[in-house]
C-alpha positions in Angstrom: -2.4 22.2 -12.6 -6.0 22.4 -12.1 -7.3 23.1 -8.5 -8.3 19.7 -7.1 -9.9 21.4 -4.0 -12.8 21.8 -5.9 -13.2 18.0 -7.2 -11.6 16.3 -4.2 -12.3 16.3 -0.6 -9.4 16.9 1.9 -9.4 13.1 2.6 -9.1 12.4 -1.1 -6.4 14.8 -1.6 -4.2 13.3 1.3 -4.6 10.0 0.0 -3.5 10.9 -3.6 -0.5 13.0 -2.4 0.2 9.7 -0.2 -0.1 7.7 -3.4 2.1 9.9 -5.5 4.6 10.0 -2.8 4.8 6.3 -3.2 5.4 6.5 -6.7 8.8 7.7 -6.5 9.9 4.9 -4.2 9.7 2.4 -6.9 5.7 2.1 -7.5 3.0 0.6 -5.7 3.1 -3.1 -6.0 -0.4 -3.3 -4.6 -2.9 -2.4 -7.1 -5.7 -2.4 -5.2 -8.7 0.2 -5.1 -7.4 2.6 -2.0 -10.9 4.3 -2.0 -12.8 0.8 -1.4 -9.8 0.0 0.9 -10.3 3.0 3.0 -14.0 2.4 3.1 -13.6 -1.2 4.3 -10.8 0.2 7.0 -13.2 2.6 8.1 -15.9 0.3 8.9 -13.7 -2.8 10.1 -10.3 -1.7 11.4 -10.8 1.6 12.9 -11.7 0.0 16.4 -8.3 -1.3 16.9 -6.3 0.6 14.5 -7.7 4.0 14.9 -8.9 6.2 12.2 -5.4 7.2 11.0 -4.2 3.7 11.2 -1.6 4.8 14.1 -2.8 1.5 16.3 -4.6 3.9 19.2 -8.3 2.7 18.3 -10.9 2.6 21.3 -11.0 -1.0 21.1 -7.3 -1.5 21.4 -7.5 1.0 24.8 -10.3 -1.0 26.1 -8.4 -4.3 25.8 -4.9 -2.8 26.6 -3.5 -4.2 23.6 -0.9 -2.7 21.1 -2.0 -2.8 17.8 0.3 -2.2 14.5 0.8 1.4 13.7 0.4 1.7 10.0 1.5 5.3 10.0 5.2 4.2 11.0 7.0 4.0 7.6 10.0 2.2 9.3 7.9 -0.4 10.7 5.7 -0.7 7.4 9.0 -1.1 5.2 9.6 -4.3 7.3 6.3 -5.6 6.0 6.1 -7.1 2.5 3.0 -6.6 0.4 2.4 -10.4 0.5 3.0 -10.5 4.4 0.4 -7.8 4.6 -2.3 -9.3 2.5 -1.9 -12.6 4.5 -2.0 -10.9 8.0 -5.2 -9.4 6.6 -6.1 -12.9 5.3 -5.2 -15.3 8.0 -5.1 -13.0 11.3 -2.0 -12.6 13.4 -1.5 -13.1 16.8 -4.2 -12.9 19.7 -6.4 -10.1 18.2 -6.1 -9.7 14.6 -8.9 -11.8 13.1 -8.8 -13.4 9.8 -11.0 -11.8 7.3 -10.8 -14.4 4.3 -14.2 -15.6 5.0 -15.7 -12.1 5.2 -13.6 -10.2 2.5 -13.1 -11.3 -0.9 -9.6 -11.5 -2.2 -10.1 -8.4 -4.2 -11.4 -6.5 -1.1 -8.3 -7.8 1.0 -5.9 -6.1 -1.6 -7.8 -3.0 -1.3 -7.4 -3.0 2.5 -3.9 -3.7 1.9 -3.4 -1.3 -0.5 -4.8 1.6 1.7 -3.1 0.7 4.7 0.4 0.7 2.6 -0.6 4.3 1.7 -0.8 5.4 5.4 3.0 5.2 6.2 3.7 8.3 3.7 
């Protein structure tokens, strides 16, 4: 096994480990680009969902709102991939905006694939 520390940074190693851990659960059904999804998440979602996706972003705190914690596998198992894509596309509730007019369908799948990885 090569030493991946020389090739990948810590964040990429964590993402890779999360991806591999999901393979033994029947595989990922979302085949998005998780690197691009992570980049989009960091620029558009961390305000509410936090850097780690735990739902404790600064905006969530400021507006005193409970946001989805994507790191909780028990909660994420209850959300289908189709539901996750629809929530990102169409929005949900009072605070989750619709992204379908801002992101392409491919980018939405990338974000959904990245979010799915957070619950490892």
